[in-house]
N, CA, C and O atoms as CSV, one atom per row, in Angstrom:
chain,resi,resn,atom,element,x,y,z
A,1,MET,N,N,-145.891,98.764,-37.678
A,1,MET,CA,C,-145.268,98.627,-36.373
A,1,MET,C,C,-145.979,99.532,-35.378
A,1,MET,O,O,-146.394,100.641,-35.712
A,2,LYS,N,N,-146.112,99.042,-34.157
A,2,LYS,CA,C,-146.755,99.809,-33.100
A,2,LYS,C,C,-145.841,100.947,-32.636
A,2,LYS,O,O,-144.636,100.907,-32.885
A,3,PRO,N,N,-146.396,101.953,-31.970
A,3,PRO,CA,C,-145.556,103.013,-31.405
A,3,PRO,C,C,-144.588,102.452,-30.359
A,3,PRO,O,O,-144.857,101.430,-29.729
A,4,LEU,N,N,-143.460,103.143,-30.191
A,4,LEU,CA,C,-142.402,102.667,-29.300
A,4,LEU,C,C,-142.888,102.475,-27.871
A,4,LEU,O,O,-142.531,101.493,-27.221
A,5,HIS,N,N,-143.704,103.409,-27.376
A,5,HIS,CA,C,-144.141,103.317,-25.982
A,5,HIS,C,C,-145.117,102.172,-25.744
A,5,HIS,O,O,-145.390,101.826,-24.594
A,6,GLN,N,N,-145.647,101.581,-26.810
A,6,GLN,CA,C,-146.489,100.404,-26.643
A,6,GLN,C,C,-145.671,99.117,-26.677
A,6,GLN,O,O,-146.127,98.090,-26.176
A,7,ILE,N,N,-144.488,99.152,-27.251
A,7,ILE,CA,C,-143.624,97.971,-27.295
A,7,ILE,C,C,-142.749,97.904,-26.042
A,7,ILE,O,O,-142.720,96.881,-25.358
A,8,ILE,N,N,-142.038,98.992,-25.743
A,8,ILE,CA,C,-141.174,99.046,-24.564
A,8,ILE,C,C,-141.953,99.731,-23.453
A,8,ILE,O,O,-142.260,100.920,-23.545
A,9,LYS,N,N,-142.274,98.978,-22.398
A,9,LYS,CA,C,-143.045,99.560,-21.308
A,9,LYS,C,C,-142.151,100.313,-20.326
A,9,LYS,O,O,-142.430,101.460,-19.977
A,10,ARG,N,N,-141.066,99.654,-19.879
A,10,ARG,CA,C,-140.167,100.294,-18.923
A,10,ARG,C,C,-138.876,99.497,-18.824
A,10,ARG,O,O,-138.867,98.302,-19.117
A,11,PRO,N,N,-137.790,100.135,-18.417
A,11,PRO,CA,C,-136.561,99.380,-18.151
A,11,PRO,C,C,-136.679,98.672,-16.809
A,11,PRO,O,O,-137.335,99.168,-15.893
A,12,LEU,N,N,-136.049,97.523,-16.698
A,12,LEU,CA,C,-136.045,96.792,-15.437
A,12,LEU,C,C,-134.779,97.154,-14.680
A,12,LEU,O,O,-133.671,96.848,-15.120
A,13,ILE,N,N,-134.950,97.803,-13.545
A,13,ILE,CA,C,-133.826,98.212,-12.711
A,13,ILE,C,C,-133.826,97.302,-11.486
A,13,ILE,O,O,-134.453,97.609,-10.473
A,14,THR,N,N,-133.118,96.186,-11.590
A,14,THR,CA,C,-133.021,95.215,-10.501
A,14,THR,C,C,-131.546,94.888,-10.296
A,14,THR,O,O,-130.687,95.324,-11.061
A,15,GLU,N,N,-131.269,94.116,-9.255
A,15,GLU,CA,C,-129.890,93.706,-9.005
A,15,GLU,C,C,-129.351,92.881,-10.169
A,15,GLU,O,O,-128.220,93.084,-10.610
A,16,LYS,N,N,-130.165,91.952,-10.664
A,16,LYS,CA,C,-129.731,91.099,-11.766
A,16,LYS,C,C,-129.461,91.916,-13.027
A,16,LYS,O,O,-128.449,91.707,-13.696
A,17,SER,N,N,-130.362,92.846,-13.354
A,17,SER,CA,C,-130.174,93.641,-14.567
A,17,SER,C,C,-128.976,94.574,-14.446
A,17,SER,O,O,-128.291,94.827,-15.437
A,18,ASN,N,N,-128.712,95.091,-13.240
A,18,ASN,CA,C,-127.538,95.935,-13.046
A,18,ASN,C,C,-126.243,95.138,-13.190
A,18,ASN,O,O,-125.267,95.640,-13.748
A,19,LEU,N,N,-126.226,93.897,-12.691
A,19,LEU,CA,C,-125.045,93.046,-12.854
A,19,LEU,C,C,-124.812,92.717,-14.330
A,19,LEU,O,O,-123.672,92.716,-14.794
A,20,LEU,N,N,-125.890,92.437,-15.066
A,20,LEU,CA,C,-125.754,92.158,-16.496
A,20,LEU,C,C,-125.243,93.374,-17.257
A,20,LEU,O,O,-124.429,93.249,-18.171
A,21,ARG,N,N,-125.730,94.556,-16.870
A,21,ARG,CA,C,-125.317,95.789,-17.556
A,21,ARG,C,C,-123.842,96.080,-17.286
A,21,ARG,O,O,-123.129,96.522,-18.187
A,22,GLU,N,N,-123.375,95.837,-16.055
A,22,GLU,CA,C,-121.977,96.083,-15.720
A,22,GLU,C,C,-121.047,95.046,-16.343
A,22,GLU,O,O,-119.937,95.380,-16.755
A,23,ALA,N,N,-121.493,93.783,-16.417
A,23,ALA,CA,C,-120.654,92.720,-16.955
A,23,ALA,C,C,-120.509,92.808,-18.466
A,23,ALA,O,O,-119.446,92.507,-19.009
A,24,GLY,N,N,-121.556,93.212,-19.135
A,24,GLY,CA,C,-121.529,93.290,-20.588
A,24,GLY,C,C,-122.345,94.463,-21.059
A,24,GLY,O,O,-122.444,95.479,-20.370
A,25,GLN,N,N,-122.920,94.331,-22.212
A,25,GLN,CA,C,-123.738,95.383,-22.802
A,25,GLN,C,C,-125.201,94.969,-22.819
A,25,GLN,O,O,-125.910,95.275,-23.778
A,26,THR,N,N,-125.676,94.273,-21.771
A,26,THR,CA,C,-127.038,93.753,-21.749
A,26,THR,C,C,-127.937,94.634,-20.890
A,26,THR,O,O,-127.613,94.939,-19.743
A,27,ILE,N,N,-129.074,95.039,-21.464
A,27,ILE,CA,C,-130.046,95.880,-20.784
A,27,ILE,C,C,-131.370,95.113,-20.741
A,27,ILE,O,O,-131.732,94.456,-21.717
A,28,ALA,N,N,-132.099,95.188,-19.616
A,28,ALA,CA,C,-133.368,94.484,-19.466
A,28,ALA,C,C,-134.532,95.472,-19.560
A,28,ALA,O,O,-134.477,96.571,-19.008
A,29,PHE,N,N,-135.591,95.059,-20.272
A,29,PHE,CA,C,-136.789,95.869,-20.436
A,29,PHE,C,C,-138.020,95.015,-20.186
A,29,PHE,O,O,-138.008,93.809,-20.430
A,30,GLU,N,N,-139.086,95.647,-19.697
A,30,GLU,CA,C,-140.396,95.010,-19.702
A,30,GLU,C,C,-141.057,95.431,-21.000
A,30,GLU,O,O,-141.103,96.619,-21.321
A,31,VAL,N,N,-141.569,94.463,-21.748
A,31,VAL,CA,C,-142.124,94.751,-23.069
A,31,VAL,C,C,-143.558,94.224,-23.163
A,31,VAL,O,O,-144.019,93.486,-22.293
A,32,ALA,N,N,-144.246,94.613,-24.226
A,32,ALA,CA,C,-145.605,94.146,-24.470
A,32,ALA,C,C,-145.601,92.640,-24.712
A,32,ALA,O,O,-144.660,92.102,-25.295
A,33,LYS,N,N,-146.649,91.967,-24.265
A,33,LYS,CA,C,-146.708,90.510,-24.376
A,33,LYS,C,C,-146.770,90.031,-25.818
A,33,LYS,O,O,-146.322,88.926,-26.124
A,34,ASP,N,N,-147.327,90.859,-26.714
A,34,ASP,CA,C,-147.449,90.435,-28.109
A,34,ASP,C,C,-146.304,90.939,-28.989
A,34,ASP,O,O,-146.338,90.751,-30.205
A,35,ALA,N,N,-145.300,91.572,-28.399
A,35,ALA,CA,C,-144.157,92.080,-29.170
A,35,ALA,C,C,-143.189,90.933,-29.469
A,35,ALA,O,O,-142.919,90.094,-28.609
A,36,ASN,N,N,-142.671,90.908,-30.702
A,36,ASN,CA,C,-141.692,89.889,-31.046
A,36,ASN,C,C,-140.285,90.492,-31.005
A,36,ASN,O,O,-140.123,91.691,-30.778
A,37,LYS,N,N,-139.274,89.652,-31.227
A,37,LYS,CA,C,-137.884,90.092,-31.095
A,37,LYS,C,C,-137.518,91.168,-32.118
A,37,LYS,O,O,-136.751,92.078,-31.803
A,38,ILE,N,N,-138.042,91.081,-33.312
A,38,ILE,CA,C,-137.731,92.063,-34.352
A,38,ILE,C,C,-138.294,93.426,-33.977
A,38,ILE,O,O,-137.615,94.442,-34.125
A,39,GLU,N,N,-139.536,93.453,-33.489
A,39,GLU,CA,C,-140.142,94.719,-33.060
A,39,GLU,C,C,-139.392,95.329,-31.885
A,39,GLU,O,O,-139.193,96.543,-31.835
A,40,ILE,N,N,-138.974,94.492,-30.941
A,40,ILE,CA,C,-138.234,94.981,-29.771
A,40,ILE,C,C,-136.905,95.571,-30.211
A,40,ILE,O,O,-136.518,96.641,-29.740
A,41,LYS,N,N,-136.198,94.890,-31.110
A,41,LYS,CA,C,-134.917,95.383,-31.604
A,41,LYS,C,C,-135.081,96.734,-32.290
A,41,LYS,O,O,-134.315,97.658,-32.015
A,42,GLN,N,N,-136.061,96.865,-33.173
A,42,GLN,CA,C,-136.279,98.125,-33.880
A,42,GLN,C,C,-136.682,99.244,-32.919
A,42,GLN,O,O,-136.253,100.386,-33.087
A,43,ALA,N,N,-137.501,98.927,-31.916
A,43,ALA,CA,C,-137.946,99.939,-30.962
A,43,ALA,C,C,-136.788,100.461,-30.115
A,43,ALA,O,O,-136.690,101.665,-29.879
A,44,VAL,N,N,-135.908,99.566,-29.653
A,44,VAL,CA,C,-134.759,99.995,-28.841
A,44,VAL,C,C,-133.802,100.821,-29.685
A,44,VAL,O,O,-133.289,101.838,-29.217
A,45,GLU,N,N,-133.552,100.402,-30.918
A,45,GLU,CA,C,-132.645,101.154,-31.789
A,45,GLU,C,C,-133.181,102.550,-32.083
A,45,GLU,O,O,-132.410,103.509,-32.109
A,46,GLN,N,N,-134.475,102.681,-32.303
A,46,GLN,CA,C,-135.061,103.992,-32.588
A,46,GLN,C,C,-135.129,104.862,-31.346
A,46,GLN,O,O,-134.843,106.058,-31.411
A,47,ALA,N,N,-135.501,104.279,-30.221
A,47,ALA,CA,C,-135.711,105.070,-29.009
A,47,ALA,C,C,-134.409,105.579,-28.407
A,47,ALA,O,O,-134.351,106.717,-27.941
A,48,PHE,N,N,-133.364,104.757,-28.409
A,48,PHE,CA,C,-132.138,105.100,-27.704
A,48,PHE,C,C,-130.947,105.359,-28.614
A,48,PHE,O,O,-129.858,105.659,-28.125
A,49,LYS,N,N,-131.130,105.250,-29.933
A,49,LYS,CA,C,-130.064,105.522,-30.911
A,49,LYS,C,C,-128.818,104.673,-30.646
A,49,LYS,O,O,-127.702,105.189,-30.586
A,50,VAL,N,N,-129.027,103.365,-30.487
A,50,VAL,CA,C,-127.934,102.415,-30.282
A,50,VAL,C,C,-128.078,101.291,-31.303
A,50,VAL,O,O,-129.103,101.186,-31.975
A,51,LYS,N,N,-127.061,100.460,-31.416
A,51,LYS,CA,C,-127.073,99.308,-32.308
A,51,LYS,C,C,-127.279,98.055,-31.466
A,51,LYS,O,O,-126.505,97.801,-30.542
A,52,VAL,N,N,-128.316,97.263,-31.771
A,52,VAL,CA,C,-128.657,96.069,-31.013
A,52,VAL,C,C,-128.047,94.843,-31.684
A,52,VAL,O,O,-128.171,94.650,-32.894
A,53,LYS,N,N,-127.387,94.023,-30.876
A,53,LYS,CA,C,-126.751,92.809,-31.373
A,53,LYS,C,C,-127.675,91.599,-31.228
A,53,LYS,O,O,-127.772,90.781,-32.143
A,54,ASP,N,N,-128.357,91.481,-30.080
A,54,ASP,CA,C,-129.148,90.290,-29.798
A,54,ASP,C,C,-130.302,90.643,-28.871
A,54,ASP,O,O,-130.187,91.542,-28.039
A,55,VAL,N,N,-131.418,89.927,-29.019
A,55,VAL,CA,C,-132.582,90.095,-28.146
A,55,VAL,C,C,-133.011,88.721,-27.655
A,55,VAL,O,O,-133.231,87.809,-28.452
A,56,ARG,N,N,-133.129,88.576,-26.343
A,56,ARG,CA,C,-133.652,87.351,-25.740
A,56,ARG,C,C,-134.909,87.720,-24.961
A,56,ARG,O,O,-134.933,88.747,-24.284
A,57,THR,N,N,-135.939,86.908,-25.044
A,57,THR,CA,C,-137.189,87.210,-24.346
A,57,THR,C,C,-137.575,86.067,-23.423
A,57,THR,O,O,-137.194,84.915,-23.629
A,58,ILE,N,N,-138.346,86.420,-22.395
A,58,ILE,CA,C,-138.856,85.441,-21.438
A,58,ILE,C,C,-140.191,85.956,-20.913
A,58,ILE,O,O,-140.365,87.156,-20.701
A,59,VAL,N,N,-141.122,85.044,-20.706
A,59,VAL,CA,C,-142.417,85.401,-20.122
A,59,VAL,C,C,-142.469,84.776,-18.734
A,59,VAL,O,O,-142.399,83.556,-18.591
A,60,THR,N,N,-142.594,85.626,-17.706
A,60,THR,CA,C,-142.722,85.124,-16.343
A,60,THR,C,C,-144.195,85.060,-15.993
A,60,THR,O,O,-144.930,86.029,-16.183
A,61,ALA,N,N,-144.618,83.938,-15.490
A,61,ALA,CA,C,-146.027,83.736,-15.156
A,61,ALA,C,C,-146.408,84.547,-13.926
A,61,ALA,O,O,-145.583,84.776,-13.041
A,62,GLY,N,N,-147.657,84.975,-13.877
A,62,GLY,CA,C,-148.154,85.701,-12.718
A,62,GLY,C,C,-148.301,84.764,-11.524
A,62,GLY,O,O,-148.649,83.594,-11.681
A,63,LYS,N,N,-148.036,85.286,-10.338
A,63,LYS,CA,C,-148.112,84.470,-9.132
A,63,LYS,C,C,-149.370,84.814,-8.342
A,63,LYS,O,O,-149.852,85.946,-8.380
A,64,VAL,N,N,-149.885,83.835,-7.637
A,64,VAL,CA,C,-151.001,84.072,-6.727
A,64,VAL,C,C,-150.417,84.569,-5.414
A,64,VAL,O,O,-149.544,83.920,-4.837
A,65,LYS,N,N,-150.890,85.714,-4.940
A,65,LYS,CA,C,-150.394,86.313,-3.706
A,65,LYS,C,C,-151.545,86.465,-2.730
A,65,LYS,O,O,-152.701,86.611,-3.127
A,66,ARG,N,N,-151.216,86.428,-1.460
A,66,ARG,CA,C,-152.229,86.535,-0.422
A,66,ARG,C,C,-151.803,87.577,0.595
A,66,ARG,O,O,-150.658,87.584,1.046
A,67,VAL,N,N,-152.727,88.456,0.955
A,67,VAL,CA,C,-152.513,89.434,2.006
A,67,VAL,C,C,-153.669,89.266,2.986
A,67,VAL,O,O,-154.803,89.639,2.688
A,68,GLY,N,N,-153.379,88.709,4.142
A,68,GLY,CA,C,-154.447,88.397,5.088
A,68,GLY,C,C,-155.330,87.311,4.521
A,68,GLY,O,O,-154.846,86.238,4.160
A,69,ARG,N,N,-156.623,87.577,4.439
A,69,ARG,CA,C,-157.517,86.585,3.847
A,69,ARG,C,C,-157.896,86.920,2.414
A,69,ARG,O,O,-158.712,86.226,1.807
A,70,ASN,N,N,-157.314,87.967,1.876
A,70,ASN,CA,C,-157.569,88.348,0.494
A,70,ASN,C,C,-156.557,87.679,-0.433
A,70,ASN,O,O,-155.359,87.650,-0.150
A,71,ILE,N,N,-157.049,87.154,-1.520
A,71,ILE,CA,C,-156.186,86.481,-2.494
A,71,ILE,C,C,-156.252,87.251,-3.802
A,71,ILE,O,O,-157.333,87.599,-4.278
A,72,GLY,N,N,-155.082,87.514,-4.377
A,72,GLY,CA,C,-155.005,88.200,-5.660
A,72,GLY,C,C,-153.997,87.520,-6.556
A,72,GLY,O,O,-153.336,86.564,-6.148
A,73,LYS,N,N,-153.879,88.008,-7.773
A,73,LYS,CA,C,-152.941,87.425,-8.725
A,73,LYS,C,C,-152.164,88.535,-9.417
A,73,LYS,O,O,-152.742,89.520,-9.876
A,74,ARG,N,N,-150.856,88.368,-9.485
A,74,ARG,CA,C,-150.019,89.297,-10.241
A,74,ARG,C,C,-150.137,88.970,-11.725
A,74,ARG,O,O,-150.395,87.827,-12.106
A,75,SER,N,N,-149.949,89.975,-12.542
A,75,SER,CA,C,-150.026,89.773,-13.989
A,75,SER,C,C,-148.758,89.099,-14.504
A,75,SER,O,O,-147.687,89.236,-13.913
A,76,ALA,N,N,-148.889,88.374,-15.606
A,76,ALA,CA,C,-147.728,87.814,-16.285
A,76,ALA,C,C,-146.980,88.955,-16.966
A,76,ALA,O,O,-147.594,89.915,-17.431
A,77,VAL,N,N,-145.643,88.849,-17.024
A,77,VAL,CA,C,-144.797,89.915,-17.556
A,77,VAL,C,C,-143.855,89.323,-18.590
A,77,VAL,O,O,-143.287,88.252,-18.379
A,78,LYS,N,N,-143.688,90.019,-19.708
A,78,LYS,CA,C,-142.708,89.615,-20.712
A,78,LYS,C,C,-141.492,90.520,-20.568
A,78,LYS,O,O,-141.611,91.746,-20.562
A,79,LYS,N,N,-140.310,89.895,-20.453
A,79,LYS,CA,C,-139.060,90.634,-20.314
A,79,LYS,C,C,-138.213,90.415,-21.556
A,79,LYS,O,O,-138.261,89.357,-22.183
A,80,ALA,N,N,-137.438,91.433,-21.900
A,80,ALA,CA,C,-136.504,91.328,-23.018
A,80,ALA,C,C,-135.121,91.719,-22.531
A,80,ALA,O,O,-134.936,92.791,-21.954
A,81,TYR,N,N,-134.156,90.851,-22.763
A,81,TYR,CA,C,-132.758,91.142,-22.458
A,81,TYR,C,C,-132.084,91.507,-23.779
A,81,TYR,O,O,-131.909,90.658,-24.653
A,82,VAL,N,N,-131.714,92.767,-23.911
A,82,VAL,CA,C,-131.186,93.305,-25.158
A,82,VAL,C,C,-129.681,93.477,-25.014
A,82,VAL,O,O,-129.220,94.189,-24.122
A,83,THR,N,N,-128.907,92.826,-25.890
A,83,THR,CA,C,-127.458,92.966,-25.917
A,83,THR,C,C,-127.103,93.998,-26.970
A,83,THR,O,O,-127.513,93.884,-28.125
A,84,LEU,N,N,-126.337,95.007,-26.570
A,84,LEU,CA,C,-125.968,96.097,-27.462
A,84,LEU,C,C,-124.655,95.792,-28.166
A,84,LEU,O,O,-123.712,95.307,-27.541
A,85,ALA,N,N,-124.590,96.073,-29.456
A,85,ALA,CA,C,-123.361,95.901,-30.223
A,85,ALA,C,C,-122.438,97.090,-29.992
A,85,ALA,O,O,-121.226,96.933,-29.843
A,86,GLU,N,N,-123.026,98.276,-29.966
A,86,GLU,CA,C,-122.246,99.485,-29.734
A,86,GLU,C,C,-123.138,100.513,-29.070
A,86,GLU,O,O,-124.355,100.509,-29.257
A,87,GLY,N,N,-122.526,101.396,-28.291
A,87,GLY,CA,C,-123.289,102.424,-27.576
A,87,GLY,C,C,-123.730,101.924,-26.209
A,87,GLY,O,O,-123.671,100.730,-25.913
A,88,THR,N,N,-124.172,102.862,-25.388
A,88,THR,CA,C,-124.676,102.546,-24.057
A,88,THR,C,C,-125.960,103.305,-23.802
A,88,THR,O,O,-126.246,104.302,-24.466
A,89,ILE,N,N,-126.724,102.837,-22.850
A,89,ILE,CA,C,-127.949,103.501,-22.435
A,89,ILE,C,C,-127.788,103.881,-20.973
A,89,ILE,O,O,-127.546,103.015,-20.132
A,90,ASP,N,N,-127.918,105.165,-20.658
A,90,ASP,CA,C,-127.782,105.639,-19.288
A,90,ASP,C,C,-129.145,106.144,-18.825
A,90,ASP,O,O,-129.594,107.204,-19.260
A,91,PHE,N,N,-129.806,105.386,-17.941
A,91,PHE,CA,C,-131.146,105.746,-17.504
A,91,PHE,C,C,-131.143,106.839,-16.443
A,91,PHE,O,O,-132.122,107.573,-16.305
A,92,PHE,N,N,-130.057,106.954,-15.698
A,92,PHE,CA,C,-130.020,107.893,-14.581
A,92,PHE,C,C,-129.309,109.194,-14.909
A,92,PHE,O,O,-129.410,110.152,-14.142
A,93,GLY,N,N,-128.602,109.258,-16.011
A,93,GLY,CA,C,-127.939,110.482,-16.418
A,93,GLY,C,C,-126.799,110.900,-15.502
A,93,GLY,O,O,-126.521,112.091,-15.362
A,94,VAL,N,N,-126.142,109.938,-14.883
A,94,VAL,CA,C,-125.031,110.236,-13.966
A,94,VAL,C,C,-123.723,110.198,-14.698
A,94,VAL,O,O,-122.673,110.423,-14.097
């Protein structure tokens, strides 16, 4: 298994992820593109000392963006929505 910091890149702090976290026990993460659901589950359980119930993944395609006459492309991102069976994760420590 790869190191945890190579599987879990960062938590996604967006309006949608905050609504999911408040409604249930679902936390969103940006993960490595080659990580599978089993690796993501083990990495979250080890990193945050919680019990994971379910992992759902999605790959969002990169978009072509334009600024003036310059054209660039955003990278594709793999997201994981992790449902916790027990415990919570507090990213802000409030």
